[in-house]
N, C-alpha and C positions, 0 to 999 in steps of 0.2 A: 441557578440560571433560570431566567424568566422565559416565559413561552415564546415570545418573539425571537429571543437569541437562540433558542433551541431549534426553531423553524427556519432560521436565516443563516447562521454562522456556517460557512462552508457548504451550505446546501444549494444544489443545482436545480432541483425541481421537486415539488410535492404535488402528488396526485390526490385530488379531493381535499385540497388545502382548506377549504372552508369547513368541510366536514370534520376534518382533523382538529381545527382550531376550536370548533364548538365542543368536541368531545374533551379536549384538553381543559377547556373553560368550565365545563360542566362538573369537573371533579372526578370523572370516571377514571378508574384505574385501568389503563390499556396494557394489553399483552403486546410487547414490542419484540419482534423477532429479527435476529441476525444470524445468517448461516455462513460458515467458512469451511470450504474444503481443504483438507490437509494434502494438497498437491506437492508441498514441500515441507521440510521438518521445522521451519521457522516462520513466525509471524513477523512481517516487516511493518515499519510504521505507516506505510501506505494503507495496509489492512487495518491497522490500529486506529485510522481516522474514523472508521465505522465503530470501532469499539468505544471510542471516546464519546461518540453521539449516543450509543447505547447507554453508556454510564450517566449521560446527562439526563436521559428519561428515567433511569434507575434512581437517580438523586431526587428527581421531581415526584418520586412515589409510584412510578409505574413498574410492572413486572418485566424484567429483562429476560428473554429467552435466547439462549445461546445454543445454536445447532452446529455440531461438528459433522460435516458431511462425509461420513465414512463409506456411504454407498454413491452419493453423487460425485465423490472425489475419483471413485473408480471409473466412472462414465466419462467424466471430464467435461467441463463447460468450455466451448470455443467461442464465446461471445465476443472475445477481444483478439481472437488468433486468426492470422492470416493463412493458416494451414490446419489440417485435421490434427487434433490433439489425440495422441495414442492413449488408449485405456491403460490404466494402472493396474497393478495386481493388489489383491488384499493384503499380501505381506508388505508392499511398498507403502500402502496406506497406513497400516498398523505401525510401521516404523516411523513414519512421518508424524502421527499424531500423538506419540508418547508424552510429549511435553506441552501439548496445545493448551490444555486447561491452565497449567502452571503459567504459561505465557499470558492467557487471556486475563488471568486473575491480577496480573500486575496493573490492570486497569479496572476491571469489574469487581463489585463487591461480592465475594464468594458466597456469603449468607443470603444474599438476595438475588441470586441468579438461578434460574431453571436451566438445566443442562440436558441436552438430548443428543443421541447419535441417530441419524435418520435411517440407519440399517434397521433399526427396531421396527419401522413401519414399512419402508419401502421394499425390503426383502420379503415381505409377505404378499405383496401385490400380485394379483393373477392377471392374465392376459385380457380377460373380459372387463376388468375394472380399467385397465390401461387403455382399452379400446374406447370405453366410454369417456374418458377424459380426453383422448385424442380427438373425439368426434367434435369437441368444442373448437377445434382449431382447423384452418384450411392450409394446405400445402402453400398456397400463395402467400400466406402471412409469414411462414417460415422463409420463404425465397425472397421476401422483401426486406429482410434484415440486411443492413448494409454490408457486413462482412460476408455473410453467406452468399448475397447477390454477386459480390465481387469475385468470389471464388468460383461461383458457377459460371460466370461470364469468362473467366479465365480457363474453363475446362478443368478445374481442380475437383477433386472428389469430395462430396459431403456424405458422410456416414449417417445411417438412420439413427445411430445412438446419440448423434448430435441434436436430432429432432426431438428425441425423448427427453433430453436433459430438462428443458423447461417445464415439463409435465411433473418431473421428479421434485424440482424445486417448488413447483406450485402446490403440490401434494403436501409438502412439508408444512405449509401454511395451514392446510386443513387439520393435519395432525396436532398441531399445537394451538389451533384456534386462534390465530394471529389477528390482532386488531390493526396492527401497523408493521410493515417490513422495511428494514433499512437496507440499502445497497448502493453500489456506485452507478454512475451513468451508463457504464458499459453493460449493466445488468437489466436495463429497462425491460426488455422483452420477457425475461424471466421473472421479473417482479410482477409484471402485469399478468402473467400466467396464474399466479395465485388468486388474483381478483377474478379471473374467468372461471376457475375450478371451484372456488368455495361455494357459491350459490347451488352448485350441483349437490353439495352435502348440506344444504340449508344453513349456510353460514353467510353472515353480511360480509361483502367483499372488503378486504383489508385496504387501509390507506397505504401509500407508498411515499417514502422520503429518500431522495437520492442525493448522495454526496458527490462533490467534485473529486476527480481523480488526482492523486499526487504524483507529480513528476519524480524520477529517481535521480540519482547523482549525475547522470548523463543527459538529463533533460527529457528523456523519454518517460512514458508511463512507468511507475516503479513496478518491477516484476522480477520474481525469483528466477525465472528462465533467462533473464537478461543480465543478472548479476549486478544490477544497479541499485541494490536495496540497502536500506539500514534496518537491521533486525533488532527487535526489542531486547533480545538476549545478548546482544553484542556487548563487549567489554565497554565501560565508560569512555575510555580513551579512544576506542575504535569509533564509537557513535560521534564523538566530539570531532574527531578528524574528518569523518565522512560528511558531516553536516558542514564543515568549513570548506568542503570541496565543491559545494553547490554553486551554481551561478547566482550572481547578485539578484538577477531578475526574480528568483524564486524565494527570496528572504520573507517578504510579507506573506506570500502564500503559505509558506511553512508555518509561520507564526499562527495563521489563522486555523490551519488544518491540524497541526501536530502539537500545539502547545495550549495551555489554559491561561495565557496571558490575556487580560481584558482587552476587548475590541477598541475601546477608547484609546488605550496606550498603543495599540497596533496602528490605529489610525494616525497618531501622532508621529510614529516612526516612518509611516508611508510618506507623510507630508515632508519630513526631514530628508528622506531619501530623494524625493522629487525635487526639492529645493537645494540638494547637494550641500546641506548643512551638517551632514553626519558622514563619517567614514563607514562605507557598507561593511567593511571588515569587523568594526566594532558591533554593529548590529548582528552580524553572523555569529560572532562569538557569544553574544547574549542568547541568541537562538539555540546554538549548540548547548549552552548551559541549560536552558529551560528543558531541552528535550532529554538530556542526560538525567537531570533531576526528576523528571517525570517517571522514569523507569528504574533509576538506581538511588534515588535520594540526593539531598543537597550536598552532603560532604563528598561522596564520590564526583559530583559535578564540579565542585570546586577543585578537587585534585586533578581532575581531567583537563580543567581550564589552564591551571597552573603548569601542568605538564606540556600542554601544547604551546603555551606561551614562551616557556623556557626553551623549547625545541625549535619553534618556528616564528616566535613573535618579534615584534620591532622594538618593544619597550626594553627587553632585557638583552639586547644585542641580537641582530639578525644573523641567521645561519650563513656562514661563508660557503658559497657554492664553489664546487671544483670546476664546473662548466656552465656556461650560459648560451642559450640560442634564442634567437628572436623569432616569435610566432604570432600571427594574428590571432585573435580570440576565436576559439572553435574546437571541433572534435577532431582527434588525430588517433591513429593506431598506436597503442602504447609501445608495441614492438618497435615500430619505426622511430619513435621518439627516443627510446632508450638507445638505439643505434646511432641516430643523427646526433644525439647529445653525448655521445662517447662514454656512456656509462656501461654499454655492452659493445663488445667487438664484432659481433655478429647477430643475426636474427635468431639463430639456434641458441646462442648464449642467452639472449634476451628472454626467449620462451622458457628456458631451463630456470632461470633466475625468478621469473614469474611463478612458475609451478613450485619453487622451493619457498615461495613467500618472502622474498628478499627485497621486494619492490613496494615503496609507499609514495602516495601523492598527497602532500599536505597532511601527512600523519595517517592517512588511510591506506591500509594494505590493498594491493591489487594482486590477484592470482589468475585471473582470466586472460590467457595469452592471445584471445581474439578480441578483447575490449577495445573500445574506442573511448577515449578520455577527453573530458572538455578542459581546455587549457585556457588561462588568462594571464595577463601580466603579473608576475610575481609568484606564479605556481612553482612549488618547490618538489622536485622528484629525488627520491633517495633509492640508491641501490647499494645495499651493504653499508660501507662507511663513506661513500662518495655522494655528492649532491649536485643536482642540475637545476638551475632556475631559468624560467621562461621570461624573457625580456619583453 
C-alpha cells in the first residue's frame, strides 16, 4: 500500500501530516503505536479498523507496537461515554484479555509486532511523577472536552480517575518511544496527551493518525456495551449474517474501513449504488464475503455465503414467511416486533426466547432483550421454526 493510501483511506485527521509525510518519504522506520483496553473479551471489527491500519504500516516496513491496556482498562476511558464508566477489577481485565493477542494476530504479523502490557510501567509510577505530568494540563482543558462539558452542565459526576486516564495513555507513548500513534476520532484528547508529555522526557512529540469510527449493526457507533458488534472471533455464518443486517447506507463505508478491496473498485461500487444500477443486497453479500474471508479464510467465506443464500436468498427460493407486517424503515424494539409479528404471544415470552438464543434477524442471532433493531423492507426474523417478514 502506497504512502498516500495509508494516510487517506478511512483516515479522519492527521496531526502534523507534513511532518509524517516527510518521515515516511525519508525511509525512516517509524515506531507506530496502537493501544487497546481489554474492557470486553472480544475485539470487534470496529476496533479492527485500527489494527488493519497498523498492519498497513507494518507491511510498509515500520515497527508495529501493540499495547494491551491492562492498567488503563481498569481505570477506563470515558471519552465516548455519556456517563461515568465504573472502574473494572484486575480479575475482570485478566479474564477479558486472555485471547486478545490471538485475536490481534488474525490481522497483525506476530513475528513483526512488539507487544506490551502497560501495567509494566504504569503500576510503577509515583505521585510525584504523575503530578509533574498533570502540571502540563489545565482543568479548563479537561472541562472543554465535549462529553465532559455536557455531563458537567447536566450536573453529572465526573470522577478524578477520568481526568487521569489521558495522562496514562500519554505516558504509554513515552514508554515505547512512539513516533506515531493510531486512534479513533473519539480519542483525540488522549492522543494529544502523548504529544504534550513526550517533550518532558526529551522525546520528539509523536504524530497522530485518527481513523473514522465504524457504525454498528444498529447504526450507532460499534460498541460492546451496546451489543451492536461483529466480533473477529464470531463464527463465519454469524459474521456473514450480521453484515447482511447493516443498512444499505453503510455498505461503502464498511468496504473502506473493514476490507482490503482496492479503493478503485470501491469507487465503482459507490457509483453503481448512486446510479441504482446494482442491487444493494448483492454488494452487501460481497462485503460479507470479504469480511469473513479476512478473518476465517476464503473457503469458510464461501460456505457462509452458500449457507446464507440457501436460507434467506432469492436465487434458491425465498423463505416462506409464516407472518408479515408492514413497517417503515427504522429502529424498533425487538420485543415489540416479536409480539406484533405474532412470533411471541407476550413480551415475557419474547424476552425469554431472546435469552435462549432462539431469535435471528437475517441470520444474525439476537440475545439482547433491550435491543432496538433496524428493519427495512424484506428483513426476515426467525423465532424457532417460524418466520416473520417485514413488508
